[in-house]
C-alpha positions in Angstrom: -10.4 13.2 30.8 -12.8 11.2 34.0 -11.6 10.6 37.8 -13.6 6.7 37.7 -12.5 4.0 36.8 -12.4 1.4 33.6 -14.1 -2.1 34.0 -14.7 -3.1 29.6 -16.6 -6.3 30.2 -15.8 -8.5 27.4 -17.3 -8.1 24.1 -17.7 -5.0 24.5 -16.8 -1.8 24.0 -17.2 0.4 20.6 -16.6 -0.9 17.7 -15.4 0.2 13.9 -15.9 -3.1 11.5 -15.2 -3.3 7.7 -14.5 -6.4 5.2 -11.0 -5.6 6.0 -11.2 -5.1 9.6 -12.9 -5.4 13.1 -11.8 -2.8 16.0 -13.1 -2.8 19.4 -11.8 0.1 21.6 -11.7 -0.8 25.3 -9.8 2.3 26.3 -9.2 5.4 24.8 -7.6 8.3 25.7 -11.3 9.6 27.6 -9.9 7.5 30.3 -6.6 6.9 29.8 -3.4 9.6 29.1 -0.7 7.1 29.2 -2.3 4.9 25.8 -4.9 3.3 23.4 -6.2 -0.2 23.9 -8.0 -1.7 21.5 -9.1 -5.5 20.6 -8.3 -6.0 16.5 -9.6 -9.1 14.4 -7.6 -9.7 12.0 -8.9 -11.3 8.7 -7.5 -13.9 6.9 -5.4 -12.3 3.7 -4.9 -8.9 5.9 -1.6 -7.1 6.1 -0.9 -4.4 7.2 2.5 -3.3 5.5 6.1 -2.5 6.7 5.6 1.4 8.9 7.7 3.3 11.3 6.8 5.8 13.9 8.6 8.1 15.3 6.7 9.1 18.5 4.6 6.3 19.4 5.2 2.6 20.9 3.4 -0.1 20.5 2.4 -3.5 22.3 0.3 -5.7 20.5 -0.6 -9.4 22.3 -1.6 -12.4 19.8 -5.1 -13.7 21.8 -6.2 -16.0 19.3 -4.9 -17.6 15.7 -1.3 -17.2 14.4 0.2 -13.7 12.4 3.5 -12.7 11.0 4.9 -10.4 12.9 7.5 -8.1 12.9 9.8 -5.6 14.7 13.4 -4.6 14.2 15.7 -2.9 11.1 16.3 -4.8 8.1 19.4 -4.6 6.3 17.1 -3.5 3.6 14.0 -2.0 3.7 12.9 -4.1 0.2 9.6 -2.2 -0.9 7.4 -4.8 -1.7 7.7 -7.6 0.8 8.5 -7.5 4.6 8.4 -10.8 5.3 11.5 -11.4 3.6 13.4 -9.2 5.4 16.0 -9.7 7.9 18.1 -7.4 10.8 21.7 -7.1 10.4 21.7 -9.6 13.7 20.3 -12.4 11.6 16.4 -11.8 12.9 13.5 -13.0 10.0 9.7 -12.3 10.8 8.5 -14.7 13.6 4.8 -16.0 13.2 3.0 -15.1 16.6 0.4 -17.9 18.1 -1.4 -17.1 20.8 0.5 -16.2 23.8 2.9 -14.4 22.0 3.6 -10.4 22.9 5.6 -8.2 20.9 7.4 -4.1 21.6 7.1 -1.6 19.1 9.5 1.2 20.7 9.7 4.6 18.5 11.6 3.9 14.8 11.0 0.5 15.0 9.1 -0.5 11.3 6.9 -3.0 12.0 4.3 -4.7 10.4 1.4 -7.5 10.5 -0.2 -10.0 8.6 -2.4 -13.1 8.6 -1.4 -16.0 6.3 -4.1 -18.3 7.5 -7.2 -19.6 6.6 -9.3 -18.0 9.4 -9.0 -15.2 11.7 -6.6 -14.0 14.3 -8.1 -12.1 17.3 -4.7 -9.9 19.1 -4.9 -7.2 22.0 -3.1 -3.7 20.9 -1.5 -0.9 22.9 -0.7 3.1 21.0 0.6 5.7 23.0 0.4 7.9 23.5 -3.6 8.1 23.1 -5.6 9.4 20.8 -4.0 9.8 17.7 -4.5 5.7 17.4 -8.2 6.2 18.0 -9.0 8.3 14.7 -6.6 7.1 12.2 -8.5 3.6 13.6 -11.3 5.1 12.0 -10.1 6.8 9.0 -9.3 3.9 8.5 -12.0 2.2 7.7 -13.4 4.5 7.0 -10.7 4.8 3.1 -11.1 0.6 3.8 -15.1 0.4 4.2 -15.3 1.7 0.3 -15.0 -1.6 -1.5 -13.1 -3.1 -3.9 -9.6 -2.5 -3.0 -7.4 -0.5 -0.7 -7.0 3.0 -2.2 -3.4 3.4 -1.7 -2.5 7.4 -1.7 -6.1 8.2 0.3 -4.3 5.5 2.4 -0.2 6.6 2.6 -2.2 10.7 2.5 -3.5 9.4 6.4 -0.8 7.7 8.5 1.4 11.4 7.0 -0.9 12.7 8.8 -0.8 9.9 11.9 2.9 9.2 12.1 3.1 6.9 10.0 5.8 6.0 7.8 4.6 3.3 4.8 7.8 0.9 4.3 5.5 -1.4 2.1 2.2 -1.1 1.1 -1.1 -2.7 2.9 -3.5 -5.5 1.2 -6.4 -6.6 2.4 -8.2 -9.8 0.3 
């Protein structure tokens, strides 16, 4: 951990990229004890799959494009399609547009997907660091292997990083 401040200009940061996602690391555990911060480009057809963390808190802010987002406990956790979930209070999945902020406390099921034909971009913050940094690096290695996602490898990875997968990750 450094005592120097950090300024990351637009377009800067360490980039990890595959056909499934592009993640730019803006702030890592090297510069913050409280959160890792990323800019994430979500391609058309990408669905992170519904999941839950017991320790992590996350914040998403949509910068460009549109994403379907979930951040609630559903009446029933069906294993196939989180986009049809509904909470006991009637909350449903929302189409998030630029300026939408989503905060996900520990224990809250959540997901995002890009159902459109254009890429979306979001600011993403995860606390505490550095778990999401390592998770992104390893996930993108799996997704970059070609072909459909290896769901067994993704499930094992997610278990290591406090992620309980509720529906599968998908990408075109």
